[in-house]
C-alpha positions as CSV (number, residue, x, y, z in Angstrom):
1,M,-14.3,9.3,17.1
2,P,-13.8,10.6,14.2
3,P,-12.2,8.7,10.9
4,V,-8.1,9.1,11.0
5,T,-5.7,7.8,9.0
6,R,-2.1,6.8,10.5
7,P,0.8,4.8,10.5
8,A,-0.1,1.2,11.2
9,T,1.2,-0.9,14.3
10,S,1.3,-4.2,15.8
11,D,-2.1,-4.1,16.6
12,D,-3.1,-3.4,13.1
13,L,-1.8,-6.7,11.5
14,D,-4.8,-8.9,11.9
15,A,-7.0,-6.3,10.3
16,V,-4.4,-5.8,7.4
17,L,-4.2,-9.2,6.9
18,S,-8.1,-9.5,6.4
19,L,-7.9,-6.9,3.5
20,L,-5.5,-8.6,1.9
21,G,-7.6,-11.4,1.9
22,E,-10.4,-9.4,0.5
23,L,-8.0,-9.2,-2.1
24,A,-6.5,-12.2,-3.3
25,P,-9.3,-14.7,-1.1
26,E,-7.9,-17.4,-3.2
27,D,-4.2,-17.4,-1.3
28,R,-4.0,-19.2,1.7
29,P,-4.1,-17.5,4.7
30,L,0.0,-16.8,6.3
31,A,0.9,-18.5,9.3
32,A,0.9,-16.4,12.5
33,A,5.0,-16.6,13.0
34,S,5.0,-16.0,8.9
35,A,3.2,-13.2,9.2
36,A,4.5,-11.6,12.6
37,R,8.3,-12.2,11.1
38,I,6.9,-10.0,7.9
39,W,5.3,-7.8,10.0
40,A,8.4,-7.0,11.9
41,E,10.5,-6.5,8.1
42,I,8.0,-3.9,7.0
43,T,7.8,-1.8,10.2
44,G,11.7,-1.7,10.2
45,D,11.9,-0.7,7.3
46,P,12.7,3.1,7.5
47,G,11.6,3.7,3.5
48,R,8.0,1.5,4.1
49,T,4.9,3.1,5.7
50,L,2.3,1.3,6.0
51,L,-0.9,3.6,6.2
52,V,-4.4,2.4,7.7
53,H,-7.4,4.5,8.0
54,E,-9.4,3.8,10.6
55,R,-13.3,4.7,11.1
56,G,-15.2,3.7,14.4
57,G,-12.0,2.0,15.7
58,L,-11.9,-0.4,13.3
59,V,-9.4,-0.6,10.2
60,A,-11.7,0.4,7.2
61,G,-8.7,0.6,4.5
62,T,-4.6,0.6,3.9
63,V,-1.8,1.2,1.7
64,D,1.4,0.3,1.1
65,C,4.5,3.0,0.5
66,L,7.4,2.4,-0.2
67,V,10.2,5.3,-0.9
68,V,13.0,4.0,-3.0
69,P,16.2,6.0,-3.4
70,G,17.6,6.4,-6.7
71,P,20.6,8.5,-8.4
72,G,18.8,10.4,-11.0
73,R,16.5,13.5,-10.3
74,D,18.7,15.4,-8.3
75,G,18.8,12.1,-5.8
76,R,15.4,12.5,-5.1
77,P,13.9,9.2,-4.5
78,V,10.5,7.8,-5.8
79,M,7.5,6.3,-4.1
80,F,6.0,2.8,-5.1
81,V,2.3,2.3,-3.6
82,E,1.0,-0.4,-3.4
83,N,-2.3,-2.8,-2.1
84,L,-4.8,0.2,-1.6
85,L,-7.8,-1.7,0.1
86,V,-10.7,-0.6,1.4
87,A,-13.0,-2.8,3.0
88,E,-16.2,-3.5,1.0
89,P,-18.9,-1.5,3.9
90,H,-16.3,1.6,3.6
91,R,-16.2,1.9,0.0
92,R,-17.0,4.8,-1.4
93,S,-16.7,6.6,2.3
94,G,-13.9,9.0,1.7
95,A,-11.2,6.6,3.2
96,G,-9.3,5.6,-0.2
97,R,-8.9,9.4,-0.7
98,S,-7.8,10.0,2.7
99,L,-5.4,7.0,2.4
100,M,-3.9,8.5,-1.3
101,R,-3.5,12.2,0.7
102,S,-1.6,10.8,3.2
103,A,0.6,9.0,1.1
104,E,1.6,12.1,-1.2
105,L,2.3,13.7,2.3
106,L,4.9,11.0,3.0
107,A,6.0,11.0,-0.5
108,V,6.4,14.9,-0.2
109,E,8.1,14.9,3.1
110,A,10.5,12.3,1.9
111,R,11.3,14.6,-1.5
112,C,9.9,12.2,-3.8
113,H,10.0,13.2,-7.5
114,R,6.9,11.4,-8.1
115,M,4.8,8.7,-6.9
116,Q,4.0,5.5,-8.9
117,L,1.4,2.6,-9.0
118,L,-0.1,-0.1,-11.1
119,A,-4.0,-0.1,-10.6
120,A,-6.6,-2.8,-11.6
121,D,-7.8,-2.5,-15.3
122,D,-11.0,-1.1,-14.0
123,A,-12.7,1.8,-14.8
124,Y,-13.9,3.2,-11.6
125,V,-10.5,2.6,-10.2
126,H,-9.1,4.8,-13.1
127,A,-11.4,7.6,-12.5
128,F,-10.6,7.1,-8.4
129,Y,-6.8,7.3,-9.4
130,R,-7.2,10.5,-11.9
131,S,-9.6,12.2,-9.4
132,C,-6.6,12.1,-7.0
133,G,-4.2,13.7,-9.5
134,F,-2.5,10.8,-11.0
135,V,-1.9,10.3,-14.8
136,S,-2.2,7.3,-16.8
137,C,1.2,7.7,-18.6
138,A,2.5,4.4,-19.5
139,D,1.9,0.3,-20.2
140,G,1.9,-1.5,-17.0
141,F,4.0,-5.1,-17.0
142,R,3.8,-7.4,-14.3
143,K,5.7,-10.8,-14.2
144,H,4.6,-13.6,-11.7
145,V,7.5,-15.1,-10.2
146,P,7.3,-18.8,-8.9
147,A,8.6,-19.4,-5.4
148,G,12.0,-20.4,-5.4
149,P,14.6,-22.4,-2.9
150,V,15.4,-21.2,0.2
151,G,19.3,-19.6,-0.4
152,A,18.6,-19.5,-4.0
153,S,21.2,-16.8,-5.5
154,L,22.0,-15.0,-8.5
């Protein structure tokens, strides 16, 4: 069976959670009910596509693509790319490139005017994104937000 990149299905939840565990092994795994609820939110969002790259019937990688509408740029949206992950045994196999190519096709279909992502401070990772046509154009900023009480409002 040849490698394929495709939108994730409910059957992919455990494999995607496993990949996310590689990204942040210090995080406690989600309870099954929470994972199922979040998965339903992700797959139910029409502007969001979680892609997986499958090799030999196994999920080898994933990327999360979110198309966000905006009033600027002639009403064309932006695609935010998050959590590009490839399992260790499948790195440098073309899985990441296939995922990014598929993300770009989604961005074109959605008429996005740009794709945007944050990358780890790692020379290999930066070289990979440059090879996919991305340009380092700004300093990124990040602020981790502590969990607040349920039902908190502005």
